[in-house]
Structure formats: structure tokens, C-alpha cells
C-alpha positions as CSV (number, residue, x, y, z in Angstrom):
1,X,0.0,0.0,0.0
2,X,1.8,3.2,-1.3
3,X,1.3,5.9,1.3
4,X,3.2,8.9,2.7
5,X,4.8,8.5,6.1
6,X,2.1,10.8,7.5
7,X,-0.7,8.9,5.8
8,X,0.6,5.7,7.1
9,X,1.0,7.1,10.6
10,X,-2.7,8.3,10.7
11,X,-3.9,4.9,9.2
12,X,-1.9,2.9,11.8
13,X,-3.1,5.0,14.7
14,X,-6.9,4.6,13.7
15,X,-6.5,0.8,14.1
16,X,-5.1,0.8,17.6
17,X,-7.3,-0.5,20.5
18,X,-7.0,-1.5,24.1
19,X,-8.7,-4.3,26.0
20,X,-9.1,-4.9,29.8
21,X,-11.6,-7.3,31.6
22,X,-13.2,-8.3,28.1
23,X,-14.0,-4.7,27.3
24,X,-12.5,-3.1,24.2
25,X,-11.6,0.7,23.7
26,X,-10.4,2.8,20.8
27,X,-7.1,3.9,22.1
28,X,-6.2,6.9,19.9
29,X,-9.4,8.9,19.8
30,X,-8.3,11.7,17.6
31,X,-5.4,14.0,16.8
32,X,-5.0,17.5,18.3
33,X,-2.9,19.9,16.2
34,X,-2.1,23.4,15.2
35,X,-0.7,23.4,11.6
36,X,2.3,25.2,10.4
37,X,5.4,24.4,8.2
38,X,6.6,21.1,9.4
39,X,3.2,19.4,9.6
40,X,0.6,21.1,7.4
41,X,1.6,19.3,4.2
42,X,2.3,16.0,6.1
43,X,0.2,15.1,9.0
44,X,-2.3,17.9,8.0
45,X,-2.9,16.4,4.5
46,X,-3.2,12.9,6.0
47,X,-5.9,14.0,8.3
48,X,-7.8,15.8,5.7
49,X,-7.8,12.7,3.5
50,X,-8.5,10.2,6.2
51,X,-11.3,11.1,8.6
52,X,-11.1,7.9,10.7
53,X,-9.2,10.1,13.2
54,X,-10.9,13.2,14.1
55,X,-8.9,16.5,14.1
56,X,-9.2,19.0,17.1
57,X,-8.0,22.5,16.8
58,X,-6.6,24.0,20.1
59,X,-5.3,27.4,20.6
60,X,-2.0,26.5,22.3
61,X,0.2,23.5,21.8
62,X,0.8,23.1,25.6
63,X,-3.0,23.2,26.2
64,X,-3.8,20.4,23.7
65,X,-1.4,18.1,25.4
66,X,-2.9,18.9,28.8
67,X,-6.3,18.2,27.3
68,X,-5.2,14.9,25.9
69,X,-3.6,13.8,29.4
70,X,-6.8,14.8,31.3
71,X,-8.8,12.9,28.8
72,X,-6.5,9.8,29.3
73,X,-6.7,10.1,33.1
74,X,-10.5,10.3,33.0
75,X,-10.5,7.1,31.0
76,X,-8.1,5.4,33.4
77,X,-5.3,5.2,30.8
78,X,-7.4,3.1,28.4
79,X,-7.8,6.0,25.9
80,X,-5.9,9.0,24.8
81,X,-5.1,11.3,21.9
82,X,-2.1,12.1,19.6
83,X,-0.8,15.7,19.2
84,X,0.9,17.1,16.1
85,X,2.7,20.3,15.8
86,X,4.8,22.4,13.5
87,X,8.7,22.7,13.9
88,X,10.3,25.1,16.3
89,X,8.1,26.9,18.9
90,X,5.0,24.8,18.0
91,X,6.9,21.7,19.0
92,X,8.7,23.1,22.1
93,X,5.4,24.4,23.4
94,X,4.4,20.8,24.1
95,X,7.4,20.0,26.4
96,X,6.1,21.4,29.6
97,X,2.9,19.3,29.2
98,X,4.8,16.3,28.1
99,X,6.8,16.4,31.4
100,X,3.5,16.4,33.3
101,X,2.3,13.4,31.4
102,X,5.3,11.4,32.1
103,X,5.5,12.5,35.9
104,X,1.9,11.5,36.2
105,X,2.3,8.1,34.4
106,X,-0.4,9.2,31.8
107,X,-0.2,8.3,28.1
108,X,0.0,10.8,25.2
109,X,1.5,10.5,21.7
110,X,3.3,13.5,20.5
111,X,4.3,13.9,16.8
112,X,6.2,17.2,16.6
113,X,7.3,18.3,13.1
114,X,11.1,18.4,12.6
115,X,13.8,19.8,10.4
116,X,14.6,18.5,7.0
117,X,16.2,15.1,7.1
118,X,18.0,15.8,3.8
119,X,19.5,18.9,5.3
120,X,20.4,20.6,1.9
121,X,18.0,23.5,2.4
122,X,19.0,24.1,6.0
123,X,18.8,26.0,8.1
124,X,15.1,26.3,7.6
125,X,12.8,28.8,9.3
126,X,12.8,28.2,13.1
127,X,15.6,25.6,13.0
128,X,18.2,25.5,15.8
129,X,21.7,25.0,14.4
130,X,24.0,23.1,16.9
131,X,27.8,23.5,16.4
132,X,28.5,19.8,17.6
133,X,25.9,18.0,15.5
134,X,23.8,18.5,12.5
135,X,21.4,16.0,13.7
136,X,20.3,18.0,16.7
137,X,17.1,19.9,16.7
138,X,14.9,21.5,19.4
139,X,13.0,18.2,19.5
140,X,15.9,16.7,21.3
141,X,14.6,18.6,24.3
142,X,11.8,16.0,24.4
143,X,14.2,13.2,25.3
144,X,14.2,13.6,29.2
145,X,10.5,14.1,29.5
146,X,9.5,11.2,27.2
147,X,9.3,7.5,28.0
148,X,10.2,6.8,24.3
149,X,11.7,9.1,21.8
150,X,12.5,8.5,18.1
151,X,13.2,10.6,14.9
152,X,12.1,9.2,11.7
153,X,14.6,9.8,8.9
154,X,13.2,7.1,6.4
155,X,9.4,6.4,5.8
156,X,9.8,2.6,6.6
157,X,11.1,3.4,10.1
158,X,7.6,4.1,11.5
159,X,6.9,0.4,11.1
160,X,9.0,-0.4,14.1
161,X,8.8,2.9,15.8
162,X,5.0,3.2,16.0
163,X,4.7,-0.3,17.3
164,X,7.3,0.3,20.0
165,X,5.4,3.5,20.9
166,X,2.2,1.8,21.2
167,X,3.8,-0.9,23.5
168,X,4.9,1.7,25.9
169,X,1.8,3.9,25.8
170,X,-0.4,0.8,26.8
171,X,2.0,-0.4,29.5
172,X,0.6,1.0,32.8
173,X,4.1,0.5,34.4
174,X,6.0,2.6,31.8
175,X,3.5,4.8,30.2
176,X,3.9,8.6,29.8
177,X,4.7,10.9,26.9
178,X,5.9,9.2,23.8
179,X,7.5,11.4,21.2
180,X,8.1,10.5,17.5
181,X,9.8,13.4,15.7
182,X,8.7,13.6,12.1
183,X,10.9,15.7,9.7
184,X,8.8,17.6,7.4
185,X,10.3,16.2,4.2
186,X,10.0,12.6,5.4
187,X,6.3,13.2,6.4
188,X,5.5,13.8,2.7
189,X,7.7,10.9,1.2
190,X,5.9,7.6,0.1
191,X,6.6,4.0,0.7
192,X,5.1,0.7,-0.1
193,X,3.9,-0.4,3.4
194,X,2.8,-4.0,4.0
195,X,-1.1,-4.3,4.3
196,X,-0.9,-6.1,7.6
197,X,0.7,-3.1,9.2
198,X,-2.7,-1.5,9.2
199,X,-4.7,-4.4,10.6
200,X,-6.6,-3.8,13.7
201,X,-4.4,-4.3,16.7
202,X,-5.8,-4.8,20.3
203,X,-3.2,-4.3,23.1
204,X,-4.3,-6.3,26.1
205,X,-3.8,-4.7,29.6
206,X,-3.3,-7.6,31.9
207,X,-4.0,-7.8,35.6
208,X,-0.7,-9.2,36.8
209,X,-0.6,-11.1,40.1
210,X,2.5,-11.5,42.1
211,X,3.8,-15.1,43.0
212,X,1.8,-16.9,45.7
213,X,4.8,-17.0,47.8
214,X,5.1,-13.2,47.9
215,X,1.4,-12.9,48.6
216,X,1.6,-15.2,51.6
217,X,4.6,-13.2,52.9
218,X,2.6,-10.0,52.5
219,X,-0.4,-11.5,54.4
220,X,1.9,-12.4,57.4
221,X,3.3,-9.0,57.4
222,X,-0.2,-7.5,57.7
223,X,-1.3,-10.0,60.3
224,X,1.6,-8.9,62.5
225,X,0.8,-5.2,62.3
226,X,-1.0,-3.5,65.3
227,X,-1.7,-0.2,63.6
228,X,-1.6,-0.6,59.7
229,X,-2.7,2.1,57.4
230,X,-3.3,2.1,53.6
231,X,-2.0,5.0,51.3
232,X,-4.4,4.8,48.4
233,X,-2.8,6.3,45.3
234,X,-3.9,6.8,41.8
235,X,-3.3,3.1,40.9
236,X,-6.4,2.2,43.0
237,X,-8.5,4.2,40.6
238,X,-6.6,3.3,37.4
239,X,-7.2,-0.4,38.3
240,X,-11.0,0.0,39.1
241,X,-10.2,-1.3,42.6
242,X,-12.4,1.1,44.6
243,X,-15.1,-1.6,45.5
244,X,-12.5,-4.2,46.3
245,X,-10.6,-1.7,48.5
246,X,-13.9,-0.7,50.3
247,X,-14.6,-4.4,51.0
248,X,-11.1,-5.1,52.3
249,X,-11.1,-2.0,54.6
250,X,-14.6,-2.8,56.0
251,X,-13.6,-6.4,56.8
252,X,-10.1,-5.7,58.2
253,X,-10.8,-2.4,59.8
254,X,-7.6,-0.9,58.3
255,X,-8.0,2.7,57.5
256,X,-7.0,4.4,54.4
257,X,-5.4,7.8,53.6
258,X,-5.4,9.4,50.2
259,X,-2.9,11.0,47.8
260,X,-4.0,13.6,45.3
261,X,-4.3,11.0,42.6
262,X,-5.9,8.5,44.9
263,X,-8.6,10.8,46.4
264,X,-12.0,9.3,45.8
265,X,-10.7,5.8,46.2
266,X,-13.2,5.5,49.0
267,X,-16.1,7.8,49.6
268,X,-15.3,10.6,52.1
269,X,-17.9,9.3,54.5
270,X,-16.6,5.8,54.4
271,X,-15.8,4.6,58.0
272,X,-12.2,3.7,57.1
273,X,-11.4,6.9,55.0
274,X,-9.3,9.4,57.0
275,X,-8.9,11.6,54.0
276,X,-5.8,13.4,52.5
277,X,-2.3,12.5,53.7
278,X,1.0,14.4,54.0
279,X,1.8,18.0,53.6
280,X,-1.8,18.8,52.4
281,X,-3.3,16.1,54.6
282,X,-5.9,16.0,57.3
283,X,-5.2,15.8,61.0
284,X,-6.9,12.3,61.2
285,X,-4.8,10.9,58.3
286,X,-1.4,12.4,59.6
287,X,-1.8,11.4,63.1
288,X,-2.6,7.8,62.2
289,X,0.3,7.8,59.8
290,X,2.7,9.0,62.5
291,X,1.9,6.1,64.8
292,X,1.5,3.4,62.1
293,X,3.8,0.3,62.2
294,X,2.8,-0.7,58.6
295,X,2.2,1.4,55.7
296,X,0.5,-0.4,52.8
297,X,1.2,1.7,49.7
298,X,-1.2,0.9,46.8
299,X,-0.5,2.6,43.4
300,X,1.4,5.5,44.8
301,X,4.8,7.0,43.8
302,X,5.3,8.4,47.4
303,X,6.2,11.9,46.5
304,X,7.5,14.4,49.1
305,X,4.0,15.8,49.6
306,X,2.7,12.4,50.5
307,X,5.5,11.5,53.0
308,X,5.9,15.0,54.3
309,X,9.5,15.0,53.0
310,X,10.0,11.6,54.8
311,X,9.2,13.0,58.2
312,X,5.6,11.7,58.5
313,X,6.1,8.1,59.5
314,X,7.5,8.5,62.9
315,X,7.2,4.9,64.4
316,X,10.8,3.6,64.6
317,X,9.7,0.2,63.7
318,X,7.5,1.2,60.8
319,X,7.5,-1.2,57.6
320,X,6.3,-0.5,54.2
321,X,4.5,-2.9,51.9
322,X,3.9,-1.7,48.3
323,X,1.5,-2.8,45.6
324,X,2.4,-1.3,42.3
325,X,2.5,-2.2,38.6
326,X,5.8,-0.3,38.5
327,X,8.8,-2.0,40.0
328,X,10.5,1.5,40.3
329,X,7.7,2.8,42.6
330,X,7.0,-0.5,44.5
331,X,10.6,-0.6,45.9
332,X,10.6,2.9,47.4
333,X,11.1,3.2,51.2
334,X,12.7,-0.2,51.2
335,X,9.3,-1.7,50.8
336,X,8.3,-5.3,50.7
337,X,7.2,-5.1,47.1
338,X,4.4,-6.8,45.2
339,X,4.7,-6.1,41.5
340,X,1.1,-6.4,40.2
341,X,-2.4,-4.9,39.6
342,X,-4.0,-3.2,42.7
343,X,-7.4,-4.9,42.2
344,X,-6.3,-8.5,42.0
345,X,-3.8,-8.1,44.9
346,X,-6.5,-6.6,47.1
347,X,-8.9,-9.3,46.1
348,X,-6.4,-11.9,47.3
349,X,-5.7,-10.0,50.5
350,X,-9.4,-9.8,51.2
351,X,-10.0,-13.5,50.6
352,X,-7.2,-14.8,52.8
353,X,-7.6,-12.3,55.6
354,X,-11.3,-12.8,55.7
355,X,-10.8,-16.7,55.9
356,X,-8.6,-16.0,59.0
357,X,-11.1,-13.5,60.5
358,X,-8.4,-10.9,60.7
359,X,-9.3,-7.5,62.0
360,X,-7.4,-4.6,63.7
361,X,-8.0,-4.2,67.4
362,X,-11.2,-2.5,68.9
363,X,-9.0,0.1,70.5
364,X,-7.5,0.9,67.0
365,X,-11.0,1.1,65.5
366,X,-12.1,3.4,68.2
367,X,-9.1,5.7,67.6
368,X,-9.9,5.8,64.0
369,X,-13.5,6.7,64.6
370,X,-12.5,9.5,67.0
371,X,-10.1,11.0,64.6
372,X,-12.4,10.9,61.7
373,X,-15.2,12.6,63.8
374,X,-12.7,15.4,64.9
375,X,-11.8,16.0,61.3
376,X,-15.2,16.2,60.0
377,X,-16.0,18.8,62.6
378,X,-13.0,20.8,61.6
379,X,-14.2,20.7,57.8
380,X,-17.5,21.8,58.9
381,X,-16.0,24.7,60.9
382,X,-14.2,25.9,57.8
383,X,-17.2,25.5,55.5
384,X,-19.4,27.4,57.9
385,X,-17.1,30.4,58.7
386,X,-19.4,33.0,57.2
387,X,-16.4,35.3,56.7
388,X,-17.2,38.9,55.9
389,X,-17.0,41.1,53.9
390,X,-15.3,38.7,51.6
391,X,-15.6,35.0,51.5
392,X,-12.7,32.8,52.5
393,X,-11.2,30.2,50.1
394,X,-12.3,27.4,52.4
395,X,-15.8,28.5,52.2
396,X,-15.6,28.6,48.4
397,X,-14.4,25.0,48.4
398,X,-17.2,24.1,50.8
399,X,-20.0,25.6,48.7
400,X,-18.7,24.0,45.4
401,X,-18.0,20.6,47.0
402,X,-21.5,20.5,48.5
403,X,-23.1,21.7,45.3
404,X,-21.6,19.1,43.0
405,X,-23.4,15.8,42.4
406,X,-21.8,12.3,42.0
407,X,-21.7,12.6,38.1
408,X,-19.8,15.9,38.2
409,X,-16.0,16.3,38.2
410,X,-13.7,19.0,39.6
411,X,-10.3,19.8,38.3
412,X,-7.5,21.6,39.7
413,X,-3.6,21.8,39.4
414,X,-1.7,24.7,40.9
415,X,-1.6,27.3,43.7
416,X,-3.1,27.1,47.2
417,X,-6.3,25.5,45.9
418,X,-4.9,21.9,45.5
419,X,-3.8,21.7,49.0
420,X,-7.0,23.1,50.4
421,X,-9.0,20.9,48.1
422,X,-7.1,17.8,49.0
423,X,-7.9,18.4,52.7
424,X,-11.4,19.6,52.4
425,X,-13.2,18.3,49.3
426,X,-15.8,15.8,50.1
427,X,-15.4,13.3,47.2
428,X,-17.8,10.5,46.7
429,X,-15.9,8.5,43.9
430,X,-12.7,8.4,41.9
431,X,-14.2,10.2,38.8
432,X,-15.4,13.2,40.8
433,X,-11.9,14.6,41.7
434,X,-9.3,15.3,39.2
435,X,-6.0,17.0,40.3
436,X,-2.7,17.3,38.3
437,X,-0.4,17.5,41.2
438,X,2.6,15.4,40.0
439,X,3.7,18.4,38.0
440,X,1.3,21.0,39.5
441,X,1.4,22.9,36.2
442,X,0.0,26.4,36.3
443,X,-2.3,26.7,33.3
444,X,-3.4,23.0,33.2
445,X,-6.9,23.7,34.7
446,X,-9.0,24.9,31.9
447,X,-7.3,22.8,29.2
448,X,-7.6,19.8,31.6
449,X,-11.2,20.6,32.1
450,X,-11.8,20.5,28.4
451,X,-10.2,17.1,28.1
452,X,-12.3,15.8,31.1
453,X,-15.4,17.1,29.5
454,X,-14.7,15.4,26.3
455,X,-14.2,12.1,28.3
456,X,-17.4,12.4,30.2
457,X,-20.9,11.1,29.1
458,X,-22.7,13.0,31.8
459,X,-22.3,15.6,34.7
460,X,-20.7,18.9,34.6
461,X,-16.9,19.9,34.9
462,X,-15.9,22.3,37.5
463,X,-12.6,24.1,37.0
464,X,-11.1,25.5,40.2
465,X,-8.5,28.0,39.2
466,X,-6.6,31.0,40.7
467,X,-6.1,34.3,38.9
468,X,-2.4,33.5,38.4
469,X,-3.1,30.3,36.5
470,X,-5.9,31.8,34.6
471,X,-3.6,34.5,33.2
472,X,-1.0,32.0,32.2
473,X,-3.4,29.9,30.1
474,X,-7.1,30.6,29.3
475,X,-7.1,30.4,25.6
476,X,-8.7,26.8,25.6
477,X,-11.9,28.5,26.6
478,X,-12.3,29.3,22.9
479,X,-11.7,25.6,22.1
480,X,-14.3,24.6,24.5
481,X,-16.8,26.9,22.8
482,X,-15.7,25.4,19.4
483,X,-16.2,21.8,20.7
484,X,-19.5,22.6,22.5
485,X,-18.0,21.5,25.7
486,X,-19.5,23.2,28.8
487,X,-17.2,24.2,31.6
488,X,-18.0,26.0,35.0
489,X,-14.9,27.9,35.9
490,X,-14.6,29.2,39.5
491,X,-11.8,31.8,39.3
492,X,-10.5,32.5,42.9
493,X,-9.1,35.9,42.7
494,X,-6.5,36.7,45.3
495,X,-4.6,39.4,43.2
496,X,-1.4,37.4,42.6
497,X,0.5,34.1,43.3
498,X,-1.2,33.5,46.7
499,X,0.3,30.2,47.4
500,X,3.9,31.2,46.9
501,X,3.2,34.5,48.6
502,X,2.2,32.6,51.7
503,X,5.1,30.2,51.4
504,X,7.5,33.2,51.2
505,X,6.0,34.6,54.4
506,X,6.4,31.3,56.2
507,X,10.0,31.2,55.2
508,X,10.7,34.4,56.8
509,X,10.5,36.6,53.7
510,X,7.9,39.3,52.8
511,X,6.1,37.7,49.8
512,X,8.5,39.6,47.4
513,X,7.4,39.5,43.7
514,X,4.2,37.6,44.2
515,X,1.4,40.2,44.3
516,X,-0.2,41.8,41.2
517,X,0.6,45.4,42.0
518,X,1.9,48.3,40.0
519,X,5.6,49.2,40.5
520,X,6.0,51.9,43.2
521,X,7.2,55.2,42.3
522,X,11.0,55.3,42.4
523,X,10.8,51.8,43.8
524,X,12.6,48.5,43.1
525,X,9.6,46.5,44.2
526,X,5.8,46.3,43.5
527,X,4.4,48.4,46.2
528,X,1.9,50.3,44.1
529,X,-1.9,50.0,43.6
530,X,-3.5,46.5,42.9
531,X,-3.9,45.9,39.2
532,X,-7.6,45.6,38.3
533,X,-8.4,43.0,35.8
534,X,-11.9,42.5,34.6
535,X,-11.9,38.7,34.3
536,X,-15.7,38.6,33.7
537,X,-15.5,40.8,30.6
538,X,-12.4,38.9,29.4
539,X,-14.3,35.6,29.6
540,X,-17.3,37.0,27.9
541,X,-15.0,38.2,25.0
542,X,-14.3,34.5,24.4
543,X,-17.9,33.6,24.1
544,X,-19.0,32.4,27.4
545,X,-21.0,33.8,30.3
546,X,-19.4,35.3,33.5
547,X,-20.6,36.3,36.9
548,X,-18.8,38.2,39.6
549,X,-19.5,37.2,43.3
550,X,-18.3,38.2,46.8
551,X,-20.6,36.4,49.2
552,X,-21.5,32.8,49.9
553,X,-25.2,33.4,48.8
554,X,-24.0,34.9,45.6
555,X,-21.7,32.0,44.8
556,X,-24.5,29.5,45.6
557,X,-26.9,31.4,43.3
558,X,-24.3,31.6,40.6
559,X,-23.7,27.9,40.7
560,X,-27.3,27.2,40.2
561,X,-27.5,29.6,37.2
562,X,-24.3,27.9,35.8
563,X,-25.8,24.5,36.1
564,X,-28.9,25.5,34.2
565,X,-26.9,27.3,31.6
566,X,-26.2,25.4,28.3
567,X,-22.9,27.0,27.8
568,X,-19.8,27.6,29.8
569,X,-19.7,30.1,32.7
570,X,-16.9,31.8,34.5
571,X,-17.6,32.8,38.2
572,X,-15.1,35.2,39.7
573,X,-14.8,35.1,43.4
574,X,-12.8,37.7,45.3
575,X,-11.6,36.1,48.4
576,X,-10.1,37.3,51.7
577,X,-6.4,36.5,51.5
578,X,-6.0,36.7,55.3
579,X,-8.2,33.8,56.0
580,X,-6.3,30.6,55.2
581,X,-6.9,26.9,55.7
582,X,-4.2,25.8,58.1
583,X,-1.8,22.8,57.8
584,X,-2.1,19.8,60.0
585,X,0.5,17.6,61.6
586,X,3.0,17.7,58.6
587,X,6.1,19.4,57.4
588,X,7.5,20.2,54.0
589,X,11.2,20.6,53.1
590,X,11.7,24.0,51.4
591,X,15.4,24.9,52.1
592,X,15.7,28.3,53.8
593,X,18.7,30.7,53.2
594,X,21.6,29.6,55.5
595,X,22.7,33.2,55.9
596,X,20.7,36.4,55.5
597,X,20.4,40.1,56.4
598,X,16.9,39.3,57.7
599,X,16.5,38.2,61.3
600,X,13.1,36.5,60.3
601,X,14.9,34.4,57.8
602,X,17.6,33.4,60.3
603,X,15.1,32.3,62.9
604,X,13.3,30.2,60.3
605,X,16.5,28.7,59.3
606,X,17.2,27.6,62.8
607,X,13.8,25.9,62.9
608,X,14.5,24.3,59.5
609,X,17.8,22.9,60.8
610,X,15.9,21.1,63.6
611,X,13.1,19.8,61.3
612,X,15.5,18.4,58.7
613,X,17.0,16.1,61.4
614,X,13.7,14.2,61.5
615,X,13.8,13.1,57.8
616,X,14.2,9.4,57.1
617,X,17.3,8.4,55.1
618,X,15.6,5.9,53.0
């Protein structure tokens, strides 16, 4: 079959499917792309001629990758998109989002245009010339943020490259951003491809089970524990293990604590769910973690926010038992490791421990219940503050969390919102809470919300975003209008980078460079008036509705209007920056200047030197 490289790529991708538990899914559900020289006459022509893969037009290349990654996460990694770009800045715009995909273990296929393979017309427009190698282009920057990287210099090379790309994209242990660079001349070159290259291919996602011997050893470790706790990570949700986890916890009495990716593994009101863990954790979860003698880690990569920079687990005899499809993650903290699927491992645990009538002590159950009750009272306190004249951020979270139904999804990514939402959001299921916190990328929120909306069959998408992230990337609002995707955007306005401003203050500094103010007269800092930005009018100019609110009642009414509205709505909420959600029983390692002219900084450094001594070495 004589096709161009681009035509063959599109034809191949349209025939790729995944399968798990006897259910089949189309894996590549379309191609996002902004066309320019480098892909317009290659991939662009191929998509125009072959409509088996739908084309989606974004407004920013970084945004389209964010949307694709959010879509993949909502579909539990069983579906994704491909993304094509022109050469140069179109390609490098994707690098930030590619890093987020790989860090969060989420599949996305990137097809950046590249410089001429035959070189004779170089340097072409937007080409980087490297003194040490004529084979280097800006696309080499994708290498460290991709789980697979290749450059196609001959049309027949895609036969092996695309199959390797699919193997890694569909492997839950290794997935992330896959980058195949397509030189613009090679995209348009033809080759006689074998017909069977375009046959339908179904990539099976197995539920691997560790050896029986290792499972027996794990069961014995659990039986010896007096105060075990489960850290539920994203792997619980990706493997559809929520029901199995609930059954196991109810039978054994073992409590769970949740990472950002694992939030919703159990409903917030489940007896064994103590909520968020770590730096952004609840008092209940962190107090249990501090005393625990066994930490059962399920589908988590144990980031510093989860472990409170390795200071959270204070029991000198604590052990770690990890269940993960990734050997890399499973062996962290010197864990006893089970390399396998979360659902089948939990099913085995539940069966064996139930047969032996295993359960934690009545005293431990009582302690869990008391801690949970105390935390629920703290959340109620924050939700019912009735702060005036401006609403607090905690109250905003309470209003939106209480308003959402079980089919809705909230999305967030950066600033102070993710930490407060992790603590406070009352999540009913794993589909309801979507946080990009592996990379915590400012600007992800709206683009991610678009991808989530495209993945959902019912329910609204609520985008929680600060004014800083909104100003970094809001252009995908236009794409949402184009694709008839409804978003409800809650813009929390605190006139700057509120999260880092607060962090700066906590480290002894004065919040330098974090507030949206005009530069003071004859001043080296920003000490002038606050900059007024009319976010509502800005949103309206992109084709959606907008409402400005300042009180709890106004926010509640705006949410009702937004739900009834058939198109997207932005709700701007001006919040009181002096009323914050506190931290609970955890510490985060942010190095403080060892010497400073500031006495405040020097005092904080002394405290830092004491805290760092509490970090575990492994």
C-alpha cells in the first residue's frame, strides 16, 4: 500500500485498541494539532484525506497536550489522543505538558514536526543550528520528558517505531509521553507499506498477580501489624479497585489515607477513610500515619507531599508494603514489594484475611473513629465560617463541593487551591476529583477541564483556578466553545500568586514578587496599587457567560445559574487572603537561606535545621 509517512501514521493509529476485563476501547481517539510548516503538508494532509481520526484544533500546543492527558486520566489510561505540531516553537510548546504526562504516568502520543532530514536546504525557518551535531534539533529537548523518543529519517522506520510507541503507551508500568519526531520532508515521502501493518491491533492490559509465595509473605506482614494504614494512590482508581478496597477495609478495619491522585478511592464518608495524607493532609490521616507500624502503599509513587518530606512516619519500627504495577515505585522506602495490579492483589488479601477472621483491634478502630469525627467537625467549621465582607477560600471550596453531584468532576492543578481541596473536598468517587499534582502545572486547569469534558458522558466539569493560573493559560476556553464543551470555571481571585506569597512569608521573607501590583514610584519592588483585571469581561469576550460574586449566597446562586446554563460560565470570586486553611501535623522541606540580613529568615533557618534532622534516610 503506497502511502506517505504521515498517511501511514494516521492509518496505523486509527486501528489501535486496548482491552481490559473483556472490554475493548479505541485507544487513539483523535489528533490535536495546530498546523504550520513542518506538519501542514504531512500530517495535516493525511488527516484531511483520512477522517477515521478526528482532528481537534486547540489554541496553544501546551494546552492540547494537557487536554489529551486529562482525557486519558478520566478514561483510566485506556484511551488517549495524539498531538501534532509544526517545527520550532510549536513543538517546544508541548514540552511542559509532556513532562506532566510522564511524571503523572499518563499516556499521550506527540508527533512534533522536525527539520529537513535531507539537510540541503537548512537552516530552515525556526531551525536550531547546533555546532556539535547537524542531527540535533529543538525536538531533542523532549528526550528527558519522554518514556520513548525517536526521529524518523526514512518512511519505513515508522513500522518499528509506532509499534514500540504503542507498546509503551499501553503499558501501565511505563506509560507517559511518547515522542516521535517527524521531519517535514519525510512526512511527505511515500513508501510501499505492508497491508498487515494496518490491521486492527488490540493491546491487552493484563491484571498481573505476584507470586503466591510473595502474597503469603505479605499477608503475614499485615497480620503482625498492630496499627496498619493504607495509602491509596492513583493506581487504585486506574485499576478499578475502589469496590475491592472498600470491602477489604470494612472487613479488616484498616484505615486508608489518600494521595491527590488517589482521592475518591473511597467515599469521604466511608468509615475507614481518614482523607488526605501528607503536607496537604488532614489531622486524622497524619496522626494515624505518625503512629503506624505498617504502611501499605497501593499505586502511589510516594512523593514528598505524601511522605511530608520523609518525616511523617515516625514509628521507629515502621515497615512499608507496596503494591504497584511499576517496580520502580514499588521498591521505594525499602518496601516489601508486590509487582502487580492493585485490584487482584486486594482481592487476594481480602479473601485470605477474611478466611482467617483478621481485623485490627477494637482500640485501634475506636481511635480511627474519633479522629475521623474530629476531622469532619474541622471541615464543617471551615465550610461554615461566614467570613465577611469577603468569602474565604475554604468557604468557596465548601460551597462548590457541597453543590456538586456524583456525576460531576472538579479539576485543579496549581496554587493554594490543590492543597486546600485535598484536605477539604468531600469526594464520593474516583471520577469526581481530578487533580494534576505530580507536576502541579499552572495553566493546566482549563485545558484539563476541556479534556475531562470530552471524556465524560454526563455530569458537569468544575474548574477551580486561581487568577495566576488563569492569566497563564485561558485560551482553551475558545476551544471549549468550538467543541460545544461546557465548563463551569470558578476563578478564585487573590490578586497574585497567593500560594507562593504565603510560602514566602512562612520562610521569613515578605512575599516579594508575588502580588499583582503596579511598581511603586522610584521603587525597586511592586508596592503600588493592585492591578484591576476584569476577568468577567475577558471571559465574555471569548464567548462564555460570566458572573462576579463576593458572598456565599451569591456564589451559591451563581452555581445554580451555571448548572442550568447550556454553555460555559466563569464565576469570579474575590476572596479574603488573610483567612487561610491551616496545615495539619505535617512539614514540607523547602530549604531556607543559610545566611541572610533578615532576622526572620535566620530564625526560620534555625527551625529548619531542627526539622530536617527528622527526615528518614531511605
